[in-house]
N, C-alpha and C positions, 0 to 999 in steps of 0.2 A: 598361499601367499597372502599376507595380511594387507590391510588397506594402506598402511604406511609404505609397503613395498612397491606399490604401483606408481610409476612415474606420472607426472602431471599430464593432463589431457593434451596440452599443446605439444608436449614432448612426444607423446604417442602419435599424434597427428604427423609431426615432422618425420618420425621414423617410418610411418606408413607411406608418406609421400616419397621418401627416399627409396623405399622398396619399389614403388610403382615406377619411378624414373629409372633406377639403375638395374633392377632385377627383371621387372616386367617390360622395361624399355618403352613405356608409354610416352606420348608426345608431351611437351611442356603445356600445351593448351588443355589436353585431357587431364593432366595432373592438376592444373588450375581449377578445372571443373570439379574434380574430386575434392579438392581442398575447400571450395565454396560450399559444396553440399555437406561435408562433414563439419565445417564451421557452423553451419546452420543447426546441425544436431547438437553441437556443444552449447550453442546459445539457448536452445530449447531445454537442454538438461539443466542448465544453471548450476546450482550447488550440488546436484546429484552426481556422485562419482560414476565414471563410466562403467566400472565393474559391478555397480549396484543397479544399473538400469535393467528393467524387466519389460516383458512384452507389453504390459498395460501402459507403461510409459511411452513406448514407441507408438502404440495405437493413438494415444492422446496427442502426441506430437503431429502425427499424420493428420488427425482430425483438425488440429489447429491450423495447420498449413492449408488444408483443403478449404476450411472456412474463410481463410484469408484470400482465397481466389486462385490458388495454384491448381492446375489441371491434373488429370490422372497420369498423363505421360511424364510430367515433371516430377510428380510424387513417386512414380515407379522408378525413375532414374535415381532419385534421392535415396529411396529404400535400397536400391541395388548398391549404391556407394556405401551406405551405412552397413549393409550386410557384409560387404567385402572387408570393410574396416574391422568389424568385430571378428571375422574369420582370421584376419591377420593377428589381432590381439590375442585370440585363443591360441594360435600356433606359437607366437613369439613371446607372449607375456602371461601365458597360463590363465587367461580370463576363463571363468567357469562355464559360460554359456553365451550364445548369440541371441540377444533379445529380438532380433529382426527375422529369425528363422521362421519360415512359414507365413510371414505377413505379406499381403499384397495391397497395392494401391487401390483406391476406389475405382470401380469400372467407369469408364467414360460414358456419358449419356450418348445414346445413338443419335447422331445428327442426321436429319432427314434432308435429302436434296430438295432444293427449291423447286416448286411447281409453277408452271406458267398459269396465268389466268386463262379461262376459256377464250377471252378476247385476244390475248397475246398469242395463244396457240393458233387461232384462226388466222391471225395476221401473218404468222410465220409460214403458213401454207401458201401464201401469196407470192411464191417465187416466180419471177418472170421466166417464161418458157422460151428463152432465146438460146438455141444451141443444144446439142445432146446432153452436155453435162448439167445444164440447168434443169432439163427435163428429168434427168436421173436424180438430181438432188431433191426435186419436188416429190418424186416417187418415194425416196428414202424418208423424207420428212413425214409424208402421209402414212407410210407403213409404220414408222416408229410410233406416231401418235394414234393411229387407228388400232394397232394391235399390241402395243406395249412390249415390243421385242427388246431383248438385250442386244447390245452392240454385236457380240459374237454370233448371235442368232441371225441377225440381218446380213452380215457379211458372209455367213456360211450358207445362206439360202441358195438353192439351185432351182432351175426352171421347173423341174418335175415336182417340186414341193408345193407349187401353187395350183389351186383348183378354182378358177374363176366362176365356174357354173354353180358350185356350192358355196362360193364366197369364203374360202378357207385357205390357210397356208400351214404346212407342216414344218415345224422347227425343232431343232435338236438343242436342248438347253443344258444346264449344269448336270453333271453326272451322266452325260450322254443320254439323257431321257428325252424322248420324243413326245410332242403334244401337238394338238390341232388347235389353231387360233383363228378366230373370225377375221375376215378382211372387210373393212368398211367400203361402201360404194365409192367414195371419193378416192380411197386408196387404190381400188381396182382400176378406176379410170386413169389415175396417175401412173400406175405400173404398166398398164397397157400402152399408154403413150410412150413410156420409156422403152418398152420392148421393141417398138417400131424403130426407135433411134438406135437401140442396142445392136440391132442387126448390122448396122454400118460399122460398128467398132469391134465386135466380138472376134476373138481369135478362133481358129478352126477347132471345133470340139469343146469349146469352153461352155460349161453348164452353169456358171455362177450367174445369179440374177443381176447383181450390180458389178459393173466393170469400171476399170480405170480408163483413161483416154488411150492407153496402150493395148486395150483389149483383154487384159487379164483380170482376175478377181480383185476387187477393190480392197485395200487394206483397212483395218480398224482405224489406224491413225489418220488416214486420208478422210474417212467419214467424219471423225471428230473435227478435223480442221475445216471441212466444208460446212458443217453445221454451225460452227463458231462464226465463220465468215458471213453466212446468211443472217445470223442473229444480229451481227453488227450492221450489215447492209440494210436490213429491214427495220432497224431502230428498236430492237427488242432490248429493254433495259434489264438484261440478265445474261449470264454466260451460258449460252445455249450449248448443250451437249446431249448425247444419246440418253444418258441416265435421267436427265431432266425430262425428256419427252416420255420416257417409260413411266416416270413418277407422275407426270401430268395426266397421262392416260389413266393410271390407276385411281388417282385422286378424283378426276372428273367423272369416271364411271361410278365410283363409289358414292360420290355426292349426289348423283342423279338417280341411282338405283337403290343404294343402301344394301346391295347384295354382296356381302363380303366373300362368300363362298365362290361366287362367279368370278370375282376379281382374283381370288387366290388361284383358281384353275387357269385363268387366262395368263396370269403372270408366271405360272409354273412353279409356285412355291409348294414345297413338300409339306410345310406346316403352316397352319393358318395364323399362328402367332407372328410369323415373319410378315405376313400381309398386314396384320394390325400395326406393327411397328413401321412398316414401309409406307403406309398411306396415312394422310392426315384424316383421321376419323372425325366425321361430323357427328359428335355425340348428341348434340341437340336434335339432329335429324333422327338418329337412332332411337332416342328417347321418345320422340313423337310416334315413331312406328310402334314402339313397345306399348305406349299408352293407348294407341288405337287398336292394337291387335291382340294383346295378351289378355286372357280372360280375367286374371286377377288384378289387372291394372284398370279395367273398366269400372267406372263408378256405377253403383247401384242406382236404379231409377227411383 
């Protein structure tokens, strides 16, 4: 098919939108979104006919959009719309190739959860111990911050998993992997206070450490809500949630010790690169450790 045989771009777009609406039966709003994304492509292509677009053109368009501030999710959606458009053009109008085939949007930068400052974390532990649920919540806060547990690990903890004599708790993490994590002194004290109150609530035979007011195992959602409520009540200027406390634990231990391997082991990360991304590395601190310790970094006398 020669260049003169291809309909104008706007005609091709209307044909595709009709296909989406009448054959694929997509909603009017979805069709509107497709139209917007493909119109953006037509604007970027300018005078270049659609059938002449190559993969390097599409790469440049994506780079331009990314530089203008569009995020990876938006770009992925636009690429998907463009890819579907060219698939349709190939089937219905004998377009020779799909210039979007195999292209992916830039990966989103991994966003790190906000960490509390050590002062904020200490203030968050100041839960008023009035009633069994407040005692329970303080124990949960202390355990999250003391040991860096995941939410599922905390709610899944059973009485037999804790060893106060050795100051440890056994948790089952991702991939059903079990690890031993240290328990801080304050966490042990808070948990022991909760266990005394727990006896008044526990259903017969219940082994879960943390219980609801009805005596059964506490749900993950209930833990999230309670932490959020305490953050508000105590005036913490952040949305307090379990992952934030896990991240705060890792950040504060790393900042004070510089021991990345120890943090990796306590968090239960299979790969240390996960720990490096997960924590706010204090590179200035690590550089000072290197300068002081590495033989080739030491200045000659």
